[in-house]
C-alpha positions, 0 to 999 in steps of 0.5 A, spaced: 499 500 499 502 506 498 504 511 503 499 517 504 503 524 503 498 527 508 499 525 516 493 523 520 493 530 523 493 533 516 487 529 514 483 531 520 485 538 519 482 538 512 476 534 514 475 539 519 475 545 514 470 541 510 465 541 516 466 548 518 463 550 511 469 550 506 467 547 499 470 540 497 472 543 490 476 549 494 479 544 499 482 540 493 485 545 489 488 548 496 491 542 498 492 539 491 488 533 491 482 530 487 475 530 490 475 522 490 481 522 494 477 527 499 471 522 499 476 516 500 479 520 506 472 521 509 469 514 509 476 511 511 476 516 517 469 515 519 470 507 519 476 508 524 472 513 528 466 508 529 471 503 531 475 507 536 468 509 539 466 502 539 473 500 543 471 506 548 464 503 549 467 496 550 472 499 555 468 503 559 463 497 560 469 493 562 470 499 567 463 499 570 463 492 571 469 492 575 467 497 579 460 494 581 464 488 584 
């Protein structure tokens, strides 16, 4: 798999700009990427976020179970 030219923190910053209202075409022009790449990032980061949220939920449930015993 090819290494991304952007770090995770850079990708998150670009996605955050989009959440704050900057249009995708403008972001793509500014950062020299295609809209397909942006869409892939969005889907990929959402999957990772969902996985992290699930892990966090599982860990919290374990901690609650330990405090009840």
